[in-house]
C-alpha positions as CSV (number, residue, x, y, z in Angstrom):
1,M,61.6,34.6,21.9
2,R,63.6,32.4,23.5
3,L,62.2,29.9,26.5
4,V,64.2,28.9,29.9
5,L,63.5,25.4,30.7
6,L,63.1,25.2,34.6
7,F,61.8,22.3,36.7
8,S,59.5,22.7,39.9
9,M,58.4,20.6,42.9
10,V,54.8,20.5,43.2
11,F,53.6,18.5,46.2
12,G,49.9,17.2,45.9
13,L,47.6,15.5,48.3
14,S,46.6,12.5,46.2
15,W,50.5,12.0,45.1
16,A,53.0,11.9,47.9
17,Q,55.1,13.8,45.5
18,I,54.8,15.4,41.7
19,K,57.3,16.7,39.6
20,R,56.0,18.5,36.8
21,P,58.6,19.9,33.8
22,V,57.8,23.4,33.8
23,D,59.3,25.7,30.6
24,E,58.8,29.9,30.7
25,G,59.9,32.3,28.5
26,Q,59.2,36.1,27.8
27,T,57.0,37.5,25.0
28,A,56.0,40.9,24.1
29,A,53.3,40.7,26.7
30,G,55.5,39.2,29.1
31,L,55.4,36.0,31.0
32,V,54.8,32.4,29.1
33,R,54.7,29.3,31.6
34,L,54.3,26.0,30.2
35,T,53.2,22.6,32.6
36,I,53.5,19.3,31.0
37,I,50.7,17.5,32.9
38,N,50.6,13.7,30.9
39,H,50.5,12.0,27.4
40,A,48.7,14.7,25.4
41,S,47.5,17.2,28.9
42,F,49.3,20.4,29.5
43,M,48.8,24.0,30.9
44,V,49.8,27.7,29.4
45,E,49.6,30.4,31.8
46,N,50.1,34.0,30.3
47,A,48.9,37.5,31.6
48,D,47.1,36.3,34.4
49,Q,45.4,33.8,32.0
50,V,45.3,30.2,32.6
51,I,44.8,27.7,29.6
52,H,44.4,23.7,29.9
53,V,44.7,21.3,27.0
54,D,43.1,18.1,27.1
55,P,42.9,17.9,30.7
56,V,42.8,14.2,31.8
57,G,43.2,12.6,34.8
58,E,41.5,15.1,38.1
59,N,44.2,13.6,40.5
60,R,47.2,14.9,38.2
61,Y,45.6,18.7,39.0
62,E,46.7,18.6,42.5
63,G,47.7,21.9,43.2
64,L,47.0,23.5,39.6
65,P,44.8,26.2,38.9
66,Q,41.9,26.3,37.4
67,A,41.2,27.1,33.9
68,D,40.0,30.5,32.2
69,V,40.3,28.7,29.1
70,I,40.0,24.8,28.6
71,L,40.8,23.5,24.7
72,I,39.2,20.2,23.8
73,T,40.6,18.3,20.9
74,H,38.8,16.0,20.3
75,T,36.3,12.9,22.2
76,H,38.7,9.9,23.0
77,G,39.3,9.3,26.6
78,D,42.8,10.3,26.3
79,H,41.9,13.8,25.4
80,L,38.4,14.5,26.8
81,D,37.7,13.3,30.8
82,P,34.8,15.1,32.1
83,A,35.7,14.8,35.6
84,A,39.1,16.6,35.1
85,I,37.2,19.3,33.4
86,A,34.4,19.6,36.3
87,R,37.7,20.0,38.7
88,L,39.3,22.7,36.5
89,R,36.1,24.7,35.3
90,K,34.7,27.4,37.3
91,N,31.7,29.8,36.4
92,S,33.4,32.3,34.1
93,T,35.5,29.1,32.2
94,L,35.3,29.1,28.5
95,I,35.4,25.4,27.1
96,L,36.4,25.5,23.3
97,G,36.3,21.9,21.3
98,P,34.7,20.1,18.2
99,E,30.9,19.6,18.0
100,A,31.4,15.6,18.8
101,A,32.5,17.1,22.3
102,A,29.3,18.9,23.1
103,K,27.3,16.1,24.4
104,S,30.0,14.9,26.9
105,V,30.6,18.7,28.3
106,P,27.5,20.7,29.4
107,G,28.4,24.7,28.2
108,L,31.0,23.7,25.9
109,T,31.6,26.7,23.3
110,V,31.6,24.4,19.4
111,M,34.7,25.7,17.3
112,R,34.3,24.0,13.8
113,N,37.6,23.6,11.7
114,G,38.1,27.1,10.7
115,D,36.4,29.0,13.5
116,T,38.2,31.7,15.5
117,R,37.4,32.9,19.3
118,T,39.6,35.7,21.2
119,A,39.2,35.3,25.1
120,G,41.7,37.7,27.2
121,P,44.9,38.3,25.8
122,T,44.5,35.0,23.4
123,A,43.0,34.3,20.0
124,F,42.2,31.0,19.1
125,E,41.8,29.2,15.7
126,A,40.3,25.8,15.2
127,V,42.4,24.1,12.6
128,P,41.7,20.7,10.8
129,A,43.0,17.3,12.7
130,Y,42.7,14.2,10.9
131,N,44.5,10.9,9.8
132,L,45.0,10.5,6.1
133,P,44.5,7.5,3.9
134,R,47.7,4.8,4.5
135,A,49.1,2.5,1.8
136,G,47.2,-0.7,2.4
137,G,44.5,0.7,4.1
138,G,44.0,0.5,7.3
139,Q,41.5,2.0,10.2
140,I,41.2,6.4,10.5
141,F,41.3,6.6,14.0
142,H,40.5,10.3,13.5
143,P,37.9,11.2,10.5
144,K,38.1,14.6,8.7
145,G,36.0,17.1,10.7
146,E,35.5,15.6,13.9
147,G,38.7,16.9,15.4
148,N,40.7,20.1,16.6
149,G,43.7,21.3,16.4
150,Y,44.2,24.9,17.6
151,I,46.4,27.8,17.2
152,M,47.0,29.8,20.2
153,T,48.3,33.5,19.6
154,F,49.4,36.1,22.3
155,G,51.9,38.3,22.5
156,G,52.9,38.0,19.4
157,L,53.6,34.0,20.2
158,R,51.7,31.7,18.0
159,C,51.2,28.3,19.5
160,Y,50.2,25.6,17.7
161,V,48.6,22.1,19.1
162,A,48.2,19.6,16.7
163,G,45.8,17.2,18.5
164,D,45.7,13.8,16.9
165,T,46.7,14.2,13.5
166,Q,48.9,13.2,10.7
167,A,50.6,16.0,8.5
168,T,48.0,17.0,6.4
169,P,47.8,19.8,3.9
170,E,46.7,22.4,6.1
171,M,49.4,21.4,8.5
172,L,52.0,22.0,6.2
173,A,50.9,25.1,5.1
174,L,51.1,27.0,8.2
175,K,53.2,30.2,8.6
176,D,55.2,31.6,11.6
177,I,54.6,29.1,14.1
178,T,56.7,29.7,16.9
179,V,55.9,26.6,19.0
180,A,54.3,23.3,17.9
181,F,53.2,20.7,19.6
182,L,53.3,17.6,17.5
183,P,51.9,13.8,18.3
184,M,54.0,11.0,17.5
185,N,52.9,7.0,18.2
186,Q,51.3,4.9,15.8
187,P,48.6,4.0,14.4
188,F,46.9,6.9,15.8
189,T,49.1,10.1,14.7
190,M,52.9,9.9,13.1
191,T,55.9,7.9,13.1
192,P,59.3,10.4,14.0
193,E,59.7,10.6,10.3
194,E,56.4,11.8,9.4
195,V,56.9,14.8,12.5
196,A,60.6,15.7,11.0
197,A,59.1,16.0,7.4
198,A,56.3,18.0,8.8
199,A,58.6,20.0,11.4
200,R,60.8,20.8,8.4
201,A,58.2,21.9,5.9
202,F,55.9,24.6,8.5
203,K,59.4,25.0,10.3
204,P,58.2,25.6,14.0
205,K,61.2,27.9,16.0
206,I,60.5,25.0,18.9
207,L,59.0,21.9,18.5
208,Y,57.6,19.4,21.4
209,P,56.8,15.8,20.7
210,Y,54.1,14.9,23.1
211,H,51.6,12.3,22.5
212,Y,54.8,9.9,22.2
213,L,53.9,6.9,24.2
214,G,55.9,4.1,22.4
215,S,57.9,6.3,19.9
216,D,61.6,7.2,19.7
217,T,62.3,10.6,20.8
218,A,65.9,10.2,20.0
219,A,65.1,9.4,16.4
220,L,63.1,12.5,16.1
221,V,66.3,14.7,17.5
222,K,68.4,13.1,14.9
223,L,66.2,13.4,12.0
224,L,65.6,17.1,12.7
225,E,69.8,17.8,13.4
226,G,70.9,20.7,11.4
227,S,67.1,22.0,10.4
228,G,67.3,25.0,13.3
229,I,64.5,24.0,15.0
230,D,64.8,23.8,18.6
231,V,63.1,20.2,19.2
232,R,62.4,20.1,23.1
233,I,62.4,16.3,24.6
234,R,60.3,16.5,28.0
235,D,59.5,13.7,30.1
236,W,55.3,13.5,29.7
237,Y,55.0,9.9,31.2
238,Y,56.7,11.0,34.7
């Protein structure tokens, strides 16, 4: 699959002008379109299906379509925003998330690590997302079992959304990932060195670092030189 970078200009009512990075590419089932929203929030459109991942900030969604599927990785406020979800959901929207999110999102369908579900043309698999103990100790911000990453499969494309996690054994064992979204900030997720090592282990064709506020994206690009992985640095904080 070849993804081509495009940029779109979107004019909202609340923001005078919104410029959202947009990537498009072809799969066996047709066009797939990625729209970057902010930090850990993005939208995927494929085969007349709209998937919103961790929508946060209802005003950021001016001019964007409502969701057929909403994925929630965990309950922290930069990933779960009931007001944004209310703006994006319609009567038929399927909302998938971990059990911990159910009390904040009426009608949520719980997915535990290892669960699978199909909606329209897309298959969803919930995979573990959690912090590992660090040398010298420190707070575990994302305990095992409380959050999800997701693998979305459509048209031969396998897209891995890691959520907030470190390079867990489950991540390192992944196979045949086309596109990966890996978080990169401390002390909550991974350093550039950890992201690079994880990417070299499971070898996605395309890597989007996200959730990277305050991190050195140039360092990641350098660390992955010669790996054959297409590292896509996009502006998640425009």
